[in-house]
N, C-alpha and C positions, 0 to 999 in steps of 0.2 A: 507276693513278691512283685516289685515294681517292674513294669515292662520298660526295656531300654532298647532304643534303636541305635545300633553301632554301625556306621557307614564308612568303610575305608574309601577315600576319594583319591584315586590315582589316574582316572580318565574322566572325560566330560560326561559320560553316561551316568556316573555316580552322583553328579550334581542333582539330577532329577530324583534319585533315590533319597537324597538328603531332604529335598523339598517335600516329597511324599511322607517321609518319616515325621517331619514337622507337622504336616496336616493331620496325620493319624494321632500324634500326641495332642494336638489342639482339640481334636474331637474327644479324646479321653479326658481332657481337662475341662471340657464344657465351654470352650471359647466360642464367641460369636464369629460370624463370617469375616468381619473386619479384622479382628485380632488373629484369626486363623490365617488370613492373608499376610498379616505382619510377620507371623512366625515362619510362614513359607518363604517370604522375602528374605528374612534374616538368614535362614538356612541356605538359600540359594546364593546369596551374596558371599557368605562366609565360605561355602564349599568352592565357589568360583575362585575366591582369593587363594585357597589352598593350592589350586592348580596353577594359577598365574604367578604366584610369588614363592611357593615352597615346593613345587613339584609333587604335591600331594600331601596327604595327612589323613586325619580321621575326624568325622563329625559324630558326636554322641548326643542323642536327643532323648529327653525323658520328661516326665511330669513331676514337678517338685512343689514343696510348700514355699510360701513367700520367704525371702531371706531376712525380713524384718518382722518380728512378731509384735502384735499390738493386742492389748487386753480388750479393747472395745469392739473389735471386728472379728468375724469368723474368717480364719485363713482360707483363701481361695487358691486352688492349684494354679501353677504356671507351667508353661512349656520352657524347658531349659535347653538351649542349643549351645553345645560346647565344641570348639574346634581345637585340635592339637596338631602341631607340625614340628618338624625338625629342620625347617628351612633356614634362610639367612637371618631371620629376625627383622625387627623394625628399629632402626636407629633413633628415630624421632617420632614417638607415638602420638604426641599432641599434634604434630604436623599431619600425620597420616589420618587423623580423625577429622581434619578440616576438608570440606568439600573443595574439589579441584586439585587436591594433592594426589599425584600418581607417580609411580616409577615405571609404568608400562605404557608404551606408545599406543595411542588409540583409545586409551581408557579415560573415562570422565573423572575418575577419582572421587566418586561419591559413595562407594560401597560401605566402608567402615563408618563414615559419618551418618549415613542413612540407618545402618543397623543400630547405632547408638541412640538415634532419635526415636525410632519406632519401638525399641525395647523399653520395658519398665526398669530394667536393671541391666547394666552393661559394664563389663570389666575386660581389660586386655592387659596381658603381661607378655613382654617380649624381651628376649636376651639375644642381642646381636651375635650371630654365629652359632646360636643354639636352637632357636625356634620361637614359636609364639603360641600362646593359649588365649582363646577368646571365650567368654561366657556371656550369653545374652538370655534374659528371661522375659517372657511375654505372658501377661495375664489378662484377665477380663478387663473390659473397657474402664470400669470404675476404679480398677487398681492403679491406673495412671494418675488419677486425681487424688488418691489417698496419700497424704504426706504425714508420716508418723511423727514428724517433728524432731528436734535435736535430742530428745531423751532416748530415741531409738536408733541412734547412729550405728550401733553394733549390728553387723550383718553376718550371716553364716550361709554356707552352701557347700555342696560336695559334688564330685563327678563320680557317678556310679556306673561302672562298666561291667557287663556280663563276662564271665570267664569263658575263654575258648570259643567265642563267637556264638554263645548261647543267646536265646531270645530274652530270657529273664535273668535278672541278677538276684542272687541270694543274699546280697548285702543290703543294708539300710542304715539310715542315720536320722537323728532327730535332735532338736534342741529346744530348751525351755528357758525363758528369762523370767526371773522373779526379782524385781528391783535391780540391785547390783549383782545378783547371783545368776550365773549362766551355767546350765547343766547340758552337756553334750553327750549323746549316746551313739555308739557305733555297734552295729550287729551284723 
């Protein structure tokens, strides 16, 4: 069963817990010190944003397969940091990803942009008035340089949350691509 770190973030002490969860997941994924630091930075920035902009939410950290499968490389695990909130949402996502954009006095406005730059894969979906979901994946150093090319534009991922605050989730998912055929399995 996959180990999942589920960190509710409703006060500043939980930001540290999100960072520690990312460090533990990085160790489980075999990331080096530099990529472990990147995972910790992403978890810290995203957890801090939950407090600043949404009055809290949750950070879910786990170890996942790469979102793009290639035939010529062995898939290497990545740390996935997901945040979910029910805050005000982000009206202009592209502006929020630019360095210097902030809605909070005294903030540098570099958090989301930094997360997008250091992560191998970064997605953000926001619905104004309903909340925001952010997913960032951080892999081994060479994963950043590996571009699968236009033939592999299809990506897949999942958020795996343990039931009732348990440490492990009994659920799993996997996918395989064979040419134009994609098979997805949920268990």
